[in-house]
N, C-alpha and C positions, 0 to 999 in steps of 0.2 A: 458363363463363357470364358477358356482361361485367357489371359492377357499372354499375344505373341509379339517377340520384342521383332525387329529387325533386323537384331544385333546383342550380344551379352558381348562384356567385354569380361577376361575374367583379369584382375593383377590390379595394383593401387600404383606402382609404377610410372617412370616417365613415359612410358613404351604403352599404359594401357593407358592416359591420361594424353598423348598423344591423337591413339587413334580414339578415343571420343570425343575430340576435339574435331579433327578432321572430318568425324559424322557428321558431326552437328553442323560446319560449313557447307557441308554440301546437303542440309534444309534435310541428313535424317537424325533425326532427334525420336524416336520410337526404340533405345536403348537404353540398357541398363550397366551400370559395372556391381562385380561381385569379387568378394574378395574376402581371406582372411582374419587380414585386420592390417588395416588403413596404413596402420606407424609401421608395419614392417615391409621387407620385402628390399632386396641390395637398395636399390634405387636412390632411398631413403634413410641407407646405415650405412655406409663403403661410402671409401674413396681412397686419395691416396694427400703425398705433400703439396700438391696441386692440381687434383681431379683434370685431367686433360678431356678436353672438347675439338676435334677432328673433322674440320671443316673445310672447303673450296681456301685459299690462301684469298682474304680484303685485306692482309696486308701491302702498301704498297709500292713498296721497296720489290716488291718479289711477281713478276710473271707465274701464271698458274692457267690450266683450263681442267674444265672436266674431265678432257681425254686423258689427259697425263694426272691427275689424282686418283680416276678409274686405273692405271696401269701401275701407280704406285703401291695401290691396297695389292692389287695383284702379285705383283711381283714373284715374294714367297714362293707362288705355288698353293695349286687348288684350288681358286677360285675363279669365280664364273662372270667372266668380264663383263657381259650386259651386268646381271644382277650389280655391280662394284657400279656400273655410268649409272644407273637408278639412281643409288648412291651419291656421286659425284652431285651429276646437274639438276637431285632434288636437297643438295645439302647448304643453298646460300637462301633459297624458300625461310626454311626451315630452321635455321638458324636467329635469320631476320625474324621470323614470327616470336621467339623465345626475350629477344633482346625485345619487344616491340610488349609483351608481358613480363616484363620488368625485372627479367638475370642479366646480371649489371658488367658483362662480360667487359674489360679494360679496353678501352676508345685514347689516342692521342690525341695532339692536339687537335685534328682537323675532322675528327669523326671518325678514322679507321681503324680495324681492327689489331692491331698486332700481335704477331703469334712468332713461336717456339718449337726449337724442335721437340718430338718426341720418341718414345722409342721404336725401331722399325719401321724408321722416315728419318729423309736427313731434310727436310723441307721445314717451312715455318705454317704450315697449316692449323699449329695447334693455341689451342687458346682454353682459358679460364677463367673462374670468378675465385681458386678459392682451395683449401680440400675435401670442401662438400659442396662443389659441382651439380652432381647429381640432383643432391638437394634439392636446393638447390629451384630446380629446373623443374622435380617435382613436385611443389609445394605453390610455384605461381604456373604448373598446368593445370593444379588440384584446385587451385582459384578458379580459372577461368573456367574450367570444365563443371564443376558441382555450385562455382558461388550465378558465375556472369553467366552461365547453357543452363544449368538449372538442370543439369544428367543426374537422373535416380543412381544412389549407390547402395548396394547392402550388407552391411560388414558384416565379418566373422558367420561368413560361408563359405565353409571349407570345400571345393567342387572333388565330387567323387568320382564320375563315371560322367564322357559327355555318350548323349541319349545318340542313337546312330539308325541308320539303315536303309540296306544298302550302298552301303558307300557313299550318304549320304549327312551331315548332322540336324540336327533337329533341335538343340537347347543340351540343357548340363541334371546331372543330379549334385544337389547339396547336400550336405552335413549341417545345419545347424547348432554354433555350439554352444545358441545359450539354451534353446529348448532341447538339445538333442534329437531331432525329428530332422528325417529326411525330405526335402525339397525338390519340385522340379522346376526347373523353368525352360520356356518354351522360344523357341527363338531360328529364325531365319538361316541364321551365318553366328558362328562363334570365333571370340579371338584370342588367343589366350596369348599374355604379354605379364606369363610366369616366371619369367628367367631361365638358369637354367639345373639342373639335378643339381643343388647342393648337398644333399641331405648323399651324397655317397661317399664321402672323404670325408674321413674324419679328420686331417692335418688340411686347411681349408679355411679361406680369408671371409668368405660368406658368413652373413650375420647368422647368428641361431634361430632366427625367426626366418631364413630362406630355407623355403626346400625343395620348390620346386613343383610339376604336375610333367615328367617328361615321361614318367607310366601314365597318365590318365590317357596321353593324348597316343603312346602309342597303343592301350588297349582300346582306341577309335581305329584306330587300323593305318595310322600317320608309319612312311618312312623315314630314315632317320638321315644326315648328313655330314661328309668329316666327326662323323661322332666325336670318333678317336680323336680329335685335334683340340685338347685343352693347352692355357696354360699355367704356367706354373710361377713362382717368382715367392720371394724371403720375404717373410710378412710376421707382427706378433702375433704372440698366441695368444696371451691374458687377453687382452683387447685388441678383435682380429682388425689389424689397417694392413695394408699396403706399407711396406716400407720402399718403396721406390724414388727417383727423383732425388732432393733436394738432401733428402734423409742419410743418399750413398753419397753422393755429392760434398760432402762435405769433411768426408776419410773417415769415417766414425771405428771404436775400436772390436774387433769381433775375439771374445774370451767363449772357454766353451766350461763348464764346469760340473765336474766329478761329483759324487755322495759324499765325499769328504769334505768340498769343497774349496777344490785343490783349482786354481785357475789355470789355465792356459791360452796363448794366442797363437792359434791351427793355422789361423796361415799362413805362417812361416815354414810351417810343411812342403808347404803345398808349392810356390813362387821362389821363383829363381836370387832374385832380390830384392831389394825394400821398392822402389822406381817399377817393378810390374805390379808387385800386391798393392800400390797407394793408387796405381792409374786403373789396375782391375775395378777394386772399389768402387773408383770417382765413375767406373762408365755401367756399372750397374747402378748408377744412376740415368741413362739413358738407358740402357741394358738391361732392366729389371727382368722381364720373362726370361726362364729358365730355356737355352736352344740348344739344340742338337750340334749346328753352324759353329756354334764358337762352344763348344767342350774343351777343345786346347785353350779355352781364352778364357772372356770374363765371369762364361758358366761353371768357371773350375771353384766358383765361391759355391755359388748353388750346392754342390757333387759337397764341399767340405764339413758345409756345414752338416750336410745330410750326413755324412759319414759320422762325424760328432755327433750327433741325434743317434744313432742307431748302432754305436758301440758301447750307452744309456749317459750323456752328460748332457748336459743343456748347455744351448747356447744363446749367449744375450748375444746385444751390440748396445755397448758401454762413451754417449755419447764426454760422456765428463772426462777422460783422457787420449790423447792421441795414443796408435800402435806405436812400440817401442819404434824406436827408431829417426819418430817423422820429420819430417822437413819440410817447410816448403818449395826448396830447392831441387830435393828430390823426384815432385810428382815431373810429368813431364808434359811439352806443352798444352795440350789441351786442357792437361786440370786445372795445370797452372794461371793460364790465361783465363781462365771461367769463372775462377776466384775473386782474381784482378777486378775482372770485370763490372761480378758483382757488388768489387769490394766487401768481401767475404774472406778477406787472412782477418784471423785472428789466431791466436795461439795455443783453443782449445775444441775438436769435433762441435759440442752444442753452441760455445760463444758464433763460429764457426754457419750451425743453422740460426743462431737469431738475428742474426745480419743478412744473414740468406733469405731466409723465409721462416720468418718467429709463428705463422700458423698454424705452421706444420705440429711446434712445441704447445698451439696451444689445443692443438688435435687430442693431445696424451693428456693435458692438465685437463682436460672436462672432466676422463675419464679417472681421477686424481694418479695417475700416473707422471712424477717429475723427472724430467732426462734430467734434469741439471744434479741429479741428486742419484735419479735408479737408473741403474739397467734395465734394458729393453728384450725378453727373450724375447726368440724366433726362431721357426722351422718358414722351409720348404712348405708352400699350401697351394692349392688349389685352388685360382682365379676367376677363369672364364671360361667358359668352351665354345671357341670356335666354331663349333662345329653344332647341331641340333639335330629340328627337326626339315625337314625336307620338303621347297615350298617350292612354287613358280617364282616371277616378277611381280607376282601380287601379293607374294606371302602367301597364299592358301597352301593348303597342304594336299596327301596324295588324296585328303575323303573331304571330298565336297560341302564348299560353304563352312571347313573347321580351317581359322588362319593359325599360324603362329608369326609373332614381329616380338621385335627387343634378343632378348640371346636367349628365348625359348625354340629361335629362328636358326638354321642352320646356316651361317651366312657368311663366314670368314672361311678361311683354309689353315697352309702352315704357319703364318704367321700375320696380325696384322700390325700399322700405326697402333700408340694409343689413344684413344679416345674414340677410333671406328665404332667403338659399342654405342658411343653416343649420339650419336650421328646417324646411327643404324635404329636406335629408339625413335627417331622422329619423323625420318625416312619413313619406315619401315608400315607407321602409325597414317601415313599420308596415301600410299601406295596401294593398301589392305580398304584403306577407304577408299579409292577409287575404284577400285574394283569391284566391293560392297553395291557401288550408288550404278556401275557397269551393269554389274547385275539387276537392279530396280527388283522389282518381287519373283523373288525364285520359288514360288510356291512353300505348300506347307503341309506335311500329311496330318493331321490328329489325334489319328489312331494309333503309335507309333509312339504314342507319349502313356497308354494305360498299362502295357505288360511292365515298364520299367516302375512305376508305381506300386504296384503291384507287388513286384518282386521285391521292395527296398522295404514293400510295409511286411510282407515277408521275414526278407534280412535279418531285420530291427529283432522279433522275436529270440532270435536263436542265437545274438548276441552271448559271449563268457566273459562278462568279467575275469582277469590274472595279473595278477602282478606283477609274476615272475619271468614273463617273455620280454626280452630280449633279444635282441638284434643289433647292438652297438660294436661288435665284434666283426660285422660287414665290415661300416663304413673305417674301422681297422687295420684289417686287414686289405681296402683297396688302397687306403695309404703305402702301405709298405707293397704292394706288391706290381700294383696296376696305374699310379700315377705317376711324377716322371721318371720312373724306374720300374719298365715293366720287363715280368722276368717271365718269359713263355708259360715256366713249368710251373709258378704260384698263377698265375692268371688261369688257366685249366682246372688247378686242381679248386679254385675257387667256384669256378665259373659250376665244376659241379655239384658244387655246393650249396651256392646258387639257386641254380636247378631242383635244388632236393629238397632244401624249406620252402620251394612258395608250392611244389607237387605237395605236397604233405600240410601245408598253410591253413588253420582253421581259423572262425571267425572268433576270435581268444586273442586280448590281449589289458593291457592298465586304461585302456578306453576306444569305443568304437573308432576317435581321430587318431590315435593312437596305430591304430589299428592299418589305415587307408595311405598316413603316410611312411608305414613301414614295406607296406606293400606295394607302396609306390617307388621308393628308395630301393629294395630291392628286384624287382621289374627291370626300374634305368641300369642299376646295378648290372642285373643280368645279360644286354645291350651293349651297353660297354665292351665287359667280357667279350662277349664273341665277336663283337666289331675289332678288337684290339687284337685276339688269335687266329679270325678268319684273313683281314686289312696284312697287316703289319710285319707278319711270316713273309708276305710278299713284298712292300713295298719297305721293310725294314726299318733305322730310324728313323728317324724326321722330325722338322720341327717343335714342338717344345716335349718331345719323349724322347728317351733312350728304348729301345728292345732291343732285349738280352735274351741268349738261347744258349743253354746250355754254359751259362758260364758268361758269356763272355757280348761283350756289342754287336749286336747286328749293323753292315752299313747299307746304306738309305741309297735305295734304287729310283734314283730320279727320273727316269719315264715316266711314274707314277704324279709324278706335278701336274700332269697336263689333266690327271679326271682328278671328280671327284666320288668321294669312296658314298656309296647310297646301298643304307642296307633296309631288307624285310624281315622281321627274325633272324634266323641263323643266314641266309643269302645275301652275300654279296658280291655288289656289281660296281663296276667301275664306269664312270659317266664323262664324258671329254668335254671340259669344259669352252665354255662358249670367248671368241674373244671382246676385246674392248669392241663398242661398234664405232666406225667410222661416219659421225653425219656431216656432210657436206654440200647437203640441196642449198642451193639460189633461193633467197626470203623469199621471192615474189610464190615460191610452189608451197610456200605456209602459208603467205596473207593470203593468197587465191583460193583459201580452204576456211574463214575466218565463218564463221555465223553469226553475222552482225544483229540477230534475233534474241541472242544473247547478253547482246550487254545493255 
């Protein structure tokens, strides 16, 4: 008799382990975790100067409420108020669980949790344990889930298809990397905690080990939500890492180098005077994501970097020398006061960074990159998909029994405060566990598996190895025409090219694993390109992207900020966002509903 799990969790990052732990707490223990590589993925391998966790404020000096937090997250538009209220009202519970598991967020002398300001936010809800916050979260959750709870994990399993029948998920098909055989895992619920489709861009801050499986979920019948809404920003490219926060606040020198080795400080061509240039560099610390709203302000830095690279030059940050003409007295009040308050005034950017945030230097030192002597090559890179798979408030997709949490889910809108993604991994895990617990025994049809077993038994025998197969030009073109600068004609042409590849694609590649990775990439790229063309023709430029038609940026139609973009194949639908709930019933009404038998 085949084992049927109550839930399969795909992924081994912060979201996956969060869901596993919350299910265990609800006495749902017949679960299993499947992962391609336990040590890969975004949660374990990415960060920034001080990677942010965004939560309801527990800083004693600042008043806050779930309503206020949800309203702040929704400010940029295209974000559902009810879902953001759920994010806010559950944030403290999830945050303190991490503290109990040993994630050492800083405390003051009274045991409170001081905060700081992050991008797209003016509160002090942000906290951090340093550049590797999500890695520490993942390690502590993993210890709890695998060691204390004893949850089973199968490594080196690449999910190639989600088993469905009549719009209901029944498990997954995996490719075992060791045996090169297909395996069936049966389950009443499937939770995808697999991140964004990181594979679709060449210029990317995602680790090379991160692929995502959005294309697999599309194949299972899910819809997408806000899929065009990505976050892009400057990152190092030889070692992929965000150069936000402290990396910008110390005002490094921006230089480009041509083929002959000639350097130039190209930002001098962009800004009217030194103060404007220095302040814009500093503000990229808070305003690291490219934003159409700041196209004439700090985001000019991103445009300038991109233009230099497009002209065949390489762009670097130089921490060994100041930008020409730098003087602390030429900084605006905000930048000057920040550096003075943090005792980070020093003769060079690297000395300022050592005073402000020495852990940021250590990140590169561990990769063999010495910021005291070396320049850091950068580009404007894809960093986060604010959109993703469409889910309801329980993180269940349009395919019943199939859930998407973490960055795989289309949770956020045009912009989000930095660190909300880490809060989302924890709250999303809780809410999908709640939904699964509510459904109890949702039934299972054994006969649905047989056809998948036969299909993949036959498929394996048809595979033809071919080392010449290469689709890497597609991510290259995606970065060129469908990144933070989106050319309509380029997107239309690339969409036709991707569709033609998919139509003729045979079961041939360097390996079966490479075939399924590239197939997923192509399906995901097609979905993004078709959504860009279908949506942005109406909405115009917005959020983290500029839409260019006939060589000119298209102005935003702000009316669409009141809607989510839901796509199903080539169909684009605009769904009105719900407002942030106002919950003000008398306490006694809730007290009277308590079930004392559960105490």
